[in-house]
N, C-alpha and C positions, 0 to 999 in steps of 0.2 A: 526616427519615430520611436515613441516609448514601447516597451515591451507589452504584449497582449496577455491577459490572463483569460484563458478559454476553458469553459465547462463542457464536457461531453457526457450525455446520458446514454445508457446501453453500450458501454465502452469496453466490456470484457471480451467481446468476440465480434465476428463479422465486420459489418461496415464501420461500427463505432470504434472498434480496435484499429481498423485500417486508418481512420481519420487521425487518430492519435499518432500512429506511425508516420503519416505523411507530414503532419505538423511538426514533429520532432526533427524530421529530415529536412524540411524546407525552411525551418526557422531556428536560429541559434540562440534565441532569447525568449521565446514564448514560454509561459507556464501553463501547464495543464492540470485539470482537476477532473478525474475520471470517475463516472458513477455506474454501478451495476449491483445486482444482488449478490453475485458471486465473489466473495473476498478472495478465495483461493485463486480464481483466474486473474483478478486484478494484481494480486501480489506476484503471481507468475509473470505477468507482463512487466511489472516494475523490475523484478529480478533480472529480466533479460536485457535491460537497458545498460548503457554505459554510466559510469559514475556522474558524468557531466548531465546527461540526460535524466538520470534518477533524481538529481537535485531540483529538476524542473517539473517534477510530476508528484501530485498528491492523489489519493483516491479516497472515496467514501463508499463503503459497501452498505446497501440498504435498499428497501422497496420503496419506490417513488409514491405509492399510494399511501405511505405512512408519513404523517406530518413531521415526525421526529427526523426522518431522513431528510426531508426538505430543509429543515432548520440546520441540520448538520451540514449539509452542502454549504450554505451561506455562512455559517459561523466558522467552519474550518477553513474555507477559501479565503475569507477575508482576514482571518488571523495569520494564515501562512503567507498569502500573497497580497493582501492589502486592498484588492479590488477585484472586479469582474467586468471584462470588456465585451466577452461574446460567449453565447450559449448555444450549443448544437443539441437540439431536442431530438434524439434518435431512438430512444427506447420505445418499444411498442410490442404488442401481441397480436396474433392473427386469429386465434380461435375465440368464438365458435364459427366454424365453417358449416353452414347449414342453410336450408331453405326456410322462408319465413313461417310456413305452416308447422315446422318442427324445431325452430331455434329455441334453445334454452335461454330464457330472458334473463335469468339470473347470471348466466355466464356472460351474456351480452352487456349486462351492467358492470361486470368486472372488467370486461374489455375497455368500456368507455372510462372506467376509473383510471386504468393505465394509460390508454391512447389519448384521452382528452382532459378529464377532470384533474389529474395529476399535473399535467402540462399547464393548465390554466392556473392551478394554485402555486406552482413553482414560479411561473412567470410573474404572477401577482407579487409573490415575496421578493423577487429579484428586481422589481422596478426601481425601488429607491436606490439600490446599490448600482444598477446600470445607469440611472440618471447621474448619480455622483461620479462614477468613473468617466462618463462622457464629459462632464464639466471639468474634472481634474486633467484629463488628457487632451481635451479639445477635440475629441474624435467621437462621433456618435457610436454608441453600443449597438451590438448586433444579436438578434435572435434568429436562428436558422431552424426551421421545423421541418423534419423529414416526413413527407407526405407519401402519396402513392396515386398511380394512375387510377386505382380503384375508387379514388374520390370523384372521378367524373366518368368512369367507364364501368359498366356492369359485368363483374365476373361471377359466373354462377356459384351460389352459395356464400358470396362474400359481403352479404348485406351489412352486417355488424361492423367488419373492418372498414369497408368503404365509406359507410355513413360517418364513422369516427374520424376519417381522414378528411372527408368533406367539411365537417365541423371545424377541424383544425385549420383548413384553408381560410375559412371565414373568420376565425380568431386572429389569423395572421393579418388579414385586412383591417380588423378592428383595432389591433395593437398599433399598426402603422398610422391609423386615423387619429388616435388618441394621444400618442407620445412623440413629442418633438425631438427628443434625444436618443430615441431607441429605434433602429431600423429593424424590419422584420421581412422574412421571405420563407415561402413554403416551396420545398423541392421535391419533385417526383423523381426518384433514383432509378426508375426503370426496373427491370427484372434482373436481380443481382444473385450472384453465385455465392449464397451464404446458407447458414443452417435452416433459415426459414424455407428455402427452396427444397431442401432435403426432406424436411418435415411435410411439405405439401406433397411430394412424390411418394413418400413412404407411408404417411399416416392420415393425411387429411382428405384423401380422395373419396372417402365414404360420404362426405357432406357435399359432394359435387357430382354433376353428371359425368358419365364416362368420357364423354367427348371433352368437357372442360378440364378434367383431370389429365387426360392424354395430352392436351395442349401444353401443360407444364412439363410433362415427361419428354415430350418432344423438344422443348427449349433447351433441356439439358443434353439430350441425345445429339442434337444438331450443333452443340456448341454455341448456343445463341445467349447464354447468360452473360451478364456483364461481370468483369472483374471488379471487386469492391473498391479498388483504388479510383476507378473512373467516376462514379457518382459521389463516392466518398471524398474524393479529392476536390470536387466542386464545393461540398459543404465546408471542407477544411479551409479552403482558400478564401471563401466567403467570410469565415470567421476571422481569418488572419488579415486580410485586406480591408474588410468592411464592406457592407451592402451599399451599393450606389443609391443615390436618391431615387433615380427613375426606376429602380427595381423594387423598392421597398414596398411591402403589402401585397406583392404579386405571388401567384402559384405558377412555377415554371418547371418545365421538364429539365433535367440534368444537362441535356444537350442543346438547349435553346441557344439560338445564335447570340442573344444578349449576354450570355454567360461564357462567351469565348475566352475572356481574360482570366477565368477562374478555372479552366479545365487542367486536369492532371496531365503530365507529360505523355502517359499511356494513351490518353484519348487523342492527343495530337498526332500520334503515330498512325492511327487508323486511316 
């Protein structure tokens, strides 16, 4: 099988960084393009790699709501690696956490710019390259969108975030319906032990009821948060192996039975 070129957004920390680590460990020939706002953290990650791994990684530092960043992703990736086979859309923000009667609509618009509109625009720009790569390698290209259970379940104060992820799920279905050479899937990663959960526990409780906030505190205290490798591994393996035809267009929990072939070894030990 020809080597895969995989783009990961939100790759400087948390689950995105873990996806990159999994891919470099599990594949000897995939090429990665890592996207995040923090150039220092991206460079730090690249510096930590072996010489062989470093040759397979490129990064683009920039804001995904800036069209220049989107163009740089495409131009630099195709110049360095010649194609793009898979994209993991992992970047996103959680704030504002607020009830409807108090929510800052300007902040909510910013959230939608990051969590939805930048994803739509980047996907739109990528479609010609993804089609061409699918034809070149005779393997359908893949778009993996990191969603949330908040897209289908009401978490107190999470109206902005949850509605952006619900829109993302619908976009996943639309892409599958319209594109024959591009597979798409939306993944609920569960509640993951990342910086987002720290921010919820330490800073964002003011926008939630005390009971709702305490629920997230208890997830941490009881050791119920997932290691990033578990849901991150699912996204990584989907990008590497490709999305099966019967799963394309779907919104699935990371632990769904239909994703058994894409589970990280840590998940199989549970």
